[in-house]
C-alpha positions in Angstrom: -22.9 43.4 48.0 -21.6 41.0 50.6 -19.0 39.7 48.2 -17.7 43.2 47.6 -17.8 44.0 51.3 -15.6 41.0 51.9 -13.2 42.0 49.1 -13.1 45.6 50.4 -12.0 44.8 53.9 -9.1 42.5 53.0 -7.7 43.2 49.5 -6.2 46.6 50.1 -4.5 45.4 53.3 -3.5 41.8 52.2 0.0 43.0 51.5 0.2 44.4 55.0 -1.1 41.1 56.4 1.6 39.2 54.6 4.2 41.7 55.9 3.0 41.2 59.5 3.2 37.5 59.1 6.9 37.7 58.1 7.0 38.1 54.3 9.6 40.5 52.7 8.8 42.8 49.8 10.0 40.4 47.2 8.1 37.5 48.9 4.9 39.6 48.9 5.3 40.2 45.2 5.9 36.5 44.7 3.0 35.4 46.8 0.6 37.8 45.1 1.9 36.9 41.7 1.7 33.1 42.3 -1.8 33.6 43.7 -2.9 35.2 40.4 -1.3 32.3 38.5 -3.4 29.9 40.5 -6.4 31.9 39.7 -5.6 31.6 36.0 -6.3 27.9 36.3 -9.1 28.1 38.9 -11.2 30.6 37.0 -11.7 28.8 33.7 -12.1 25.4 35.4 -14.8 26.7 37.7 -16.5 28.7 34.9 -16.6 25.6 32.6 -18.0 23.4 35.4 -20.6 26.0 36.2 -21.7 26.0 32.5 -21.6 22.2 32.2 -23.5 21.5 35.4 -25.7 24.6 35.0 -25.1 25.3 38.7 -23.3 28.7 38.8 -25.0 29.6 42.1 -24.0 26.4 43.9 -20.4 26.6 42.6 -20.2 30.2 43.7 -21.5 29.5 47.2 -19.0 26.6 47.7 -16.1 28.9 46.7 -17.3 31.7 49.0 -17.3 29.3 52.0 -13.9 28.0 51.2 -12.5 31.6 50.8 -13.7 32.5 54.2 -11.9 29.5 55.8 -8.7 30.2 53.8 -8.7 33.9 55.0 -8.6 32.7 58.6 -5.6 30.6 57.6 -3.5 33.7 57.0 -3.7 34.4 60.7 -2.1 31.1 61.5 0.6 31.1 58.9 4.0 32.5 59.8 6.8 32.7 57.3 7.0 32.2 53.5 6.1 28.5 53.1 3.0 28.5 55.3 1.8 31.7 53.7 2.4 30.1 50.3 0.2 27.2 51.2 -2.6 29.3 52.5 -2.3 31.7 49.6 -2.7 28.9 47.1 -5.9 27.7 48.8 -7.2 31.2 49.0 -6.5 31.9 45.4 -8.3 28.7 44.3 -11.4 29.8 46.2 -11.3 33.5 45.3 -10.3 33.4 41.7 -13.7 32.4 40.2 -15.6 34.8 42.5 -15.3 37.6 40.0 -16.3 36.0 36.7 -19.1 33.8 38.1 -21.2 36.7 39.5 -20.5 38.7 36.3 -21.8 35.8 34.2 -25.0 35.6 36.3 -25.4 39.4 36.0 -24.7 39.7 32.3 -27.2 36.8 31.6 -29.8 38.5 33.7 -29.1 41.9 32.0 -29.5 40.3 28.6 -32.9 38.9 29.7 -34.0 42.3 31.0 -34.0 41.4 34.7 -31.5 44.1 35.8 -29.1 46.8 34.8 -25.5 45.5 34.9 -24.0 48.9 35.6 -26.3 49.5 38.6 -25.4 46.1 40.0 -21.7 46.6 39.7 -22.1 50.1 41.0 -23.8 48.9 44.1 -21.0 46.4 44.6 -18.4 49.1 44.2 -20.2 51.3 46.8 -20.1 48.4 49.2 -16.3 48.1 48.5 -15.9 51.8 49.4 -17.7 51.3 52.7 -15.5 48.2 53.4 -12.3 50.1 52.6 -13.2 52.9 55.0 -14.2 50.4 57.7 -11.0 48.4 57.2 -8.7 51.4 57.5 -10.5 52.4 60.7 -10.4 48.9 62.2 -6.8 48.3 61.3 -5.9 51.6 62.9 -7.9 50.9 66.1 -6.6 47.4 66.5 -3.0 48.3 65.6 -2.9 45.3 63.2 -4.5 44.3 59.9 -5.0 40.7 61.2 -8.4 41.7 62.6 -9.6 42.1 59.1 -9.3 38.4 58.4 -12.2 37.6 60.8 -14.4 40.2 59.2 -13.6 38.9 55.7 -14.4 35.3 56.8 -17.8 36.3 58.2 -18.8 38.3 55.1 -17.8 35.4 52.8 -20.0 33.0 54.9 -22.9 35.4 54.6 -22.3 35.8 50.9 -22.3 32.0 50.4 -25.8 31.8 52.0 -27.0 34.7 49.8 -25.6 33.1 46.6 -27.8 30.0 47.2 -30.9 32.2 47.4 -30.3 34.0 44.1 -33.0 33.3 41.4 -32.0 30.7 38.7 -30.0 32.1 35.8 -32.0 33.7 33.0 -32.5 31.6 29.9 -32.0 33.5 26.7 -32.0 32.6 23.0 -28.6 32.1 21.4 -28.0 35.2 19.1 -26.6 34.7 15.6 -22.9 35.3 15.3 -21.9 34.3 18.8 -19.4 31.5 19.6 -22.1 28.9 20.2 -24.5 29.9 17.4 -25.7 26.8 15.6 -23.9 24.4 18.0 -23.0 23.7 21.6 -20.1 26.2 21.7 -16.6 25.4 23.1 -13.5 27.1 24.4 -12.0 26.6 20.9 -14.9 28.4 19.3 -14.4 31.5 21.6 -10.7 31.6 20.7 -11.6 31.4 17.0 -13.1 34.9 17.3 -10.6 37.7 16.5 -12.4 40.2 18.6 -12.3 37.9 21.7 -8.6 37.4 21.3 -7.9 41.1 20.9 -10.1 41.8 24.0 -7.9 39.4 26.0 -4.8 41.4 25.1 -6.3 44.8 25.7 -7.9 43.9 29.0 -4.6 42.3 30.0 -2.6 45.4 29.4 -5.1 47.9 31.0 -6.2 45.8 33.9 -2.7 44.2 34.4 -1.2 47.7 34.7 -2.9 47.8 38.2 -0.5 45.2 39.5 2.0 47.4 41.2 -0.8 49.5 42.6 -2.5 46.5 44.1 0.6 45.0 45.5 2.6 47.9 46.8 0.6 51.2 46.9 -0.4 50.7 50.5 3.2 49.8 51.5 4.6 52.8 49.7 2.0 55.1 51.3 2.8 53.6 54.7 6.5 54.2 54.1 5.7 57.9 53.2 4.1 58.3 56.6 0.5 58.4 55.4 -1.9 57.3 58.1 -4.0 54.1 57.8 -7.2 56.1 57.7 -6.0 58.3 54.9 -4.9 55.2 53.0 -8.4 53.8 53.4 -9.7 57.1 52.1 -7.5 57.0 49.1 -8.7 53.5 48.2 -12.2 54.6 48.8 -11.8 57.6 46.5 -10.7 55.4 43.7 -13.7 53.1 44.1 -16.0 56.1 44.4 -15.0 57.1 40.9 -15.7 53.5 39.9 -19.3 53.8 41.3 -19.8 57.0 39.4 -18.9 55.3 36.1 -20.9 52.2 36.8 -24.0 54.2 37.9 -24.1 57.2 35.6 -21.2 57.8 33.2 -20.5 54.3 31.9 -23.6 53.8 29.7 -23.5 57.2 27.9 -19.7 56.8 27.4 -20.2 53.3 26.0 -23.1 54.5 23.8 -21.1 57.5 22.5 -17.7 55.9 22.0 -18.3 52.2 21.6 -16.2 49.5 23.3 -13.0 50.1 21.4 -12.6 53.9 21.9 -13.8 53.5 25.6 -11.0 51.0 26.2 -8.5 53.4 24.5 -9.7 56.2 26.8 -9.2 53.9 29.9 -5.7 53.1 28.7 -4.8 56.7 28.2 -6.1 57.4 31.8 -3.8 54.7 33.0 -0.8 56.3 31.4 -1.7 59.6 33.3 -2.5 57.8 36.6 0.6 55.7 36.8 2.8 58.5 35.6 1.6 60.7 38.5 2.2 58.0 41.0 5.7 57.4 39.6 6.8 61.0 40.3 5.2 61.7 43.7 3.5 60.2 46.8 2.1 63.6 47.9 -1.4 63.3 49.1 -2.8 66.2 47.1 -1.6 64.6 43.9 -2.9 61.2 44.9 -6.3 62.8 45.5 -6.2 63.8 41.9 -4.9 60.5 40.5 -7.2 58.1 42.4 -10.4 59.1 40.7 -8.9 58.0 37.4 -9.7 54.5 38.6 -13.2 55.1 37.3 -11.7 55.0 33.8 -8.7 52.6 34.2 -10.9 50.0 35.8 -14.7 50.6 35.6 -14.9 52.0 32.1 -12.6 49.4 30.6 -14.6 46.7 32.4 -17.9 47.9 31.0 -16.5 47.9 27.5 -15.2 44.4 28.0 -18.6 43.2 29.2 -20.1 44.8 26.1 -17.8 42.8 23.8 -18.4 39.6 25.7 -22.1 40.1 25.6 -21.8 40.3 21.8 -19.5 37.4 21.1 -20.5 34.8 23.8 -23.8 32.8 23.8 -25.8 32.5 27.0 -24.7 28.9 27.6 -21.1 30.0 27.3 -21.4 33.1 29.6 -19.4 31.7 32.6 -16.8 30.1 30.3 -16.2 33.4 28.4 -16.2 35.5 31.6 -13.7 33.1 33.2 -11.4 33.0 30.2 -11.4 36.7 30.0 -10.7 37.1 33.7 -7.9 34.5 33.7 -6.1 34.8 30.3 -6.9 38.5 29.9 -6.6 40.6 33.1 -5.3 37.6 35.2 -2.4 36.5 33.1 -1.0 40.0 32.7 -1.6 40.9 36.4 0.2 37.7 37.4 3.2 38.5 35.2 3.5 42.1 36.4 3.0 41.1 40.0 5.8 38.6 39.8 8.2 41.4 38.7 6.6 44.1 40.9 8.5 43.1 44.0 12.0 43.3 42.4 10.9 46.5 40.5 9.7 48.1 43.7 12.8 47.2 45.7 15.0 48.5 42.9 13.1 51.6 41.7 10.6 52.5 44.5 7.7 54.6 43.1 9.5 55.0 39.8 8.4 51.4 39.0 5.0 52.9 38.2 6.5 54.0 34.8 6.4 50.3 33.8 2.6 50.3 34.4 2.3 53.5 32.5 4.1 51.9 29.5 1.7 48.9 29.6 -1.3 51.3 29.4 0.3 53.2 26.5 0.7 50.0 24.5 -3.1 49.3 24.9 -4.3 52.5 23.3 -3.8 51.6 19.6 -4.8 47.9 20.2 -8.1 49.0 21.9 -9.2 51.0 18.9 -9.4 47.8 16.9 -12.2 46.5 19.0 -14.8 48.4 17.1 -17.2 51.2 17.9 -20.7 49.7 18.0 -22.2 49.7 21.5 -24.0 46.5 22.6 -27.5 47.1 23.9 -27.8 43.7 25.6 -25.9 45.1 28.6 -29.1 47.1 29.4 -32.5 45.8 30.4 -34.9 45.1 27.6 -37.6 47.8 27.1 -40.9 47.8 25.3 -39.2 49.6 22.4 -36.6 46.8 22.1 
């Protein structure tokens, strides 16, 4: 939860921090896009090292500590080049902080220690709390820079907590996975057609969030929406995410299977970004933001189901990192790099590009298959 609290207080307002520190709209898009590019490298490297050393907790703790220090660096950086340097360091540290906890959680879920959806839902709930707190603090302080200190403190606490996690669960290697009958390698994962298709589908669906992540807050500020309302809008989207992770995700996955659930998420993206392309009216945004439960959470659960099926336990961090970097990360980086010029040229109409990416994912997602993967749930006596 500390990790999600740290994300929640800074990520929605990082573009505003960059703007306060002297970055233009195009430079913000470039900085965010280059940050994702750096994460594309950092994620698989950290994931592979965590698997090779069998030290995912220690690697995660070191990255959390570094992320807190890098966040403070934003407050000292003025102008594009200093922000670029700090941004690269911050991206190296924060990139693997998504897939490494996911790898630990999926391994524990496969061994029956926890319910993955509940864990991610608790994290999303913490993100909601942090969003609301961040909007209030930024409004009270009159500047988003105050959030850098809060983020650094939460990252430090999360680093300590990571070292106190129980050791990763040991599980038998199931037949048919990338590492079955052998040590398993990155090449073995890419030899799996379902893994390659998942990278493309996740890239289109998750990457379609790029303009939203980079410029939604700035667009809403320009429309005169107050910081507290902006924080509420972000919180509403993550509230829908919590609802899916806690309650709706498992029955949807069981009924539809990973492929059709991904297709549903992509269709929701087409609707969500289409609405944001035509208006910034708060009543419409209040209807569009809950679709995040499908565009992010439902697609993420479906992707975890596929990864749990195709990746062996000793390849969990590697598979998660490759999926996060070459799937969602690569497409997000590409779309962030063009988001700045698109936003400057088209304004809110640039969201039609994100809607088109979601539409492309619908037919591709259906090829992922329909069989749900029970290993995302804790083992029971019946299993």
